[in-house]
N, C-alpha and C positions, 0 to 999 in steps of 0.2 A: 535628663531625662534622655533614655536610649533611643536614636532614631530608628523607627522602623524601614528594614528594606523598602524601595519603591519597586512594584510589580513591573513586571515586562510588559511593553506596548505591544508584541505580539505573542502569539502560542504556535504551537505546532501541533496539529489536530493529526496530520498524517502520521505522526510516530506510534502511536499503540496500533494502528492497522497496518502499518509498516513491518513491526514486530511480528506482528500474528501471522501475516502472509509469509513472513520469511521463515519463520519455524515452519510454517504448513508446507511452504516449498521443500525446504530441508528435509521433513519428515516422511513427505511424499517420494523421496529418492526410491527407498527399497520397497515401495508400494507400488512401482510402475507393473503394470499388467495384472495387477490385484484387483478385486472387485472395490475396496475401500478406497482406491485412487480418484474415483467417481467424486467423492466426497472432496479431496483434495482440490479437483477441477473447480466444484462449485464456489469453496473458500478463496480460492485466488483468484477467480474470474471476478466475486462480487466486491472482494477487498481492493481488487485491482481499478474497479471502478469507483469505489467511494474514494481511493488515492487520487485518482484523477480529477474527482470531484473538488477536492481540497486543492488541488493546485489550480483550477480554474479560480476558486475562490482567491488565491493568492496571487492572482493574476501572473501566473506562470505556467501559460499555456502547453508549454512543450511537455511538461509532466503530464498533460491530459494527453496529448498523442503517444506517447510511450506506454502508459497504462491502458490505453485504449487497444493498444496492441497486444498489450499483456493478457487483457481480456478476452480477447479474440483467439490467443493461443493456447488458452487453458479453459475456455469455453465448455460447460459440459453437454451443452445442447445439440452442437455441430462439432465433435471432438475432430481438433487436428490430428492424423493420425503421425505419432512421434514415438519413436523409440530409440533404445542404443545410447552411446556415449554422448550423442549431438542432444539429445533429451535431458540427461544428467547434468551437462553441463549448461543447460538453459535453466535449470533449477536452480542452479547456483548464481549466476548471472540475476535471474530474476529475484533470488533474495537479497543481491547486494542491491539492485536497485530500489527494491523496497526500501530497504534499511538508508541507502543514502537520499531517497524523497521525505522520508520521515523525518530525517534530519536537518533537511533545506528547506521543505515548503513550509513557510510562515504567514500567518493570517494576522492583521491586525484585530488586537481586541476591542471589542465593543465596550463603552461605559455601561456599568449596571444599571438597571433602570430606575434606582433611586437617585444616582447621581445625575441622570439626563434633565431632570426637572430645572 
């Protein structure tokens, strides 16, 4: 009888939001100054707060600090006036941060409801 592989004891909940945010940041570089850039700001700010929350859940609070700063930098309500090569570099660095956090933030898995009995 073949053995089934053991399920991992942790999950990476920030992985998908990190990939989506990194793609949005990289796609936003050619949109700098365009009307559609507001959408990039919304996507990045919201996903930064989501990844920050996953960092808190994983008890890795430093990610919360990093992504709170990202959310402030890309917030669409009170936009930070930024342009030029520095802002393009910030997009690339932000994408790298999201990908790194998505790979490193691990949250312990809970047992399914049926197994808790």
